[in-house]
N, C-alpha and C positions, 0 to 999 in steps of 0.2 A: 479586507482583514487577512494579513500575512500572505497576500498575493494569491488567494484562493479564487477560483472563478469556476463557476458551474454553468454548463450550457444544458439547459433542460431540453430534452428532446420530446418532439410531439409523438403521440402514440406509443409512449414507453409504458409498459406494464410491469411492475415489479413482481417477479415470480412467486416470491413468499413473502408477503407483506407482514411487517412486524411493527406492532404499535410501539414497541419499546424503542426510543431513539438511541439506545446504546447498541442495538443489534443490527448487523448487515448479514443478510443470508441470500443466496441464489442457488441455483441448480447444483453447483459444485463446491461451495465454500460457505463458512459462516464465521463471523468475528463479533465478539462482544467487546465493546469499548469500556474502559474503567468507568465506574459509577459517577465520578466526578467529571467526566468528559462532557462537553456541550456540543450537541449535533450541529453542524454547520450546513450540511446538505448530504442527501442521499438519493441515488437514482440507480435504475437498472437500465443497462445498455444491451440490447439484444445482440447476440454473437455476431450476426451478419452486419451489424453496425459498428463493430470494433475495427479500428484501423491498425496501422503499423506504428502508431505513436501512443503512449500511455494516456489513457483517459481516466480522470478521477470519477469514481462511482460512490464514494462516501468519504466524509471528513468530519472530525471532531476536533475540539480545542481543549487543552488542559490549561487551567489558570489563565482565562482570558483577561486581557488588559494588564497583566503582570509582566515584569521584565523577563520573567522566566516561562512565558507562554510557550507551550509545545502543541504542535499540530499532528494529528494522526490521520493518515490518509490510506485509502485502498484504491489502487490504480490498476488498470487492465489494459492489454492490448491483444490483438489476434496473434496467436502463436501456435503453430501445429508441429514445430520442429521436436527434436529429442528433448525430453524434460531436463536432462543434465546439462543441456547446452544453453538453457535460458538465462542463467546467471551471467554467463559471458556476454550475451546479447544485451542484457540489462546494463552491464558494466560499460559496453561500448557506446551505447545510447547516452548513458550518464555522462561520459567523457565529452561527447559531441554536444550536449545541451549546456553544460556549465563549464566555462573557463576556469582553469585552476583547480579542477576537481581532483581529489586525491581519495581513492578507494583502497581500503585496507581491512585486515582482519576478516577475510571471507572464510566462514566457518560452516561446514555442512551441519545440518541439524534436522529435526523432525517437528512437524506441528504436533498438536495435542493428540491427534488420532493416528499419528506415524507417517503422514504424508512427508516425503523428503522435501527439503527447502534448504536455503542458505541464509545465514545471517551476515549481512554486510554493512560496514561502516563507510559513510561517505562524508568527506569534508569539502566545503566550497565556499567561495566568497573570501573577503578579507576585511580587516578592521571591524567596525560595528556591524557589517553586513555578514560576517563570517557565520556559517551555519553548519550544524552537524545533523546528518541524517543517518538513523539506524533502520535498516530495512530487512525485512524477511521476504525472500523472492522464491517462487515456485511456479511451475507450469502444469496445467491440468489436462493437457492433450489438445486443447483448443484455444487457450489463453495463456499469457505469461501475466502473472499477478504479482504485485508489490504492495506489501503492507508495511508502512513506515511511520516513524515519529521523527519530527524535524524540530529543531530548536536552536536558539543561539548557542555558539560554542560555550561549554561550561554549564549549561543549564540542565543537562541530563547526561547520565552515564550509560554505557552499553548495558549494564545490569538492570539500571532503571528502565530502560527502553524494552528489554526482554520481559520484564514484568507487564509493562503496558500492553505489549503486542502479543502476550502468550495466549489469550483466549481464541485462537484460530484453529480451524479444522478445514480440511479440503479433500476432495476426492477427484478421480479423473472425471473430466466433464461427460455427462451422460450423452451417448451418441443419438439417442431419441429425442434430444432437446435441440430447439434452434439455436 
């Protein structure tokens, strides 16, 4: 389904389990997907198991089976650099992973609780495979985090994506957590 693959890790314990399929929460962030989003998968990856590549920790689908299907994802990777440099690292990795990637409209913003972040538009692919990704990216001191909505070109606008992704909060990753 839209190229999402989850690798469930053995011995993974979700720090703050939520019975609500619309909520992802961990030691440093929380996100609530829209009420009409369908959970595809959700997992917690311990900090020590995060690598230098983004790993999907949660995904939802809006309008499944429709030509305007939209995917919401939370991805993370290990990152302990300066928070204001995470966006440029994300951009560099994105260019390296997708041929013909165009990144534009990088806009500083804040999450609901004031955590600094960037809103970024990413376009990639061509023809019927052309996609548009709207991402909110931030670093919490231990991880680089990407909260994104992806759809075929024309299925969503930047403003619609901001509405879908707006229910996010984050804090600096607690130093007493693994």
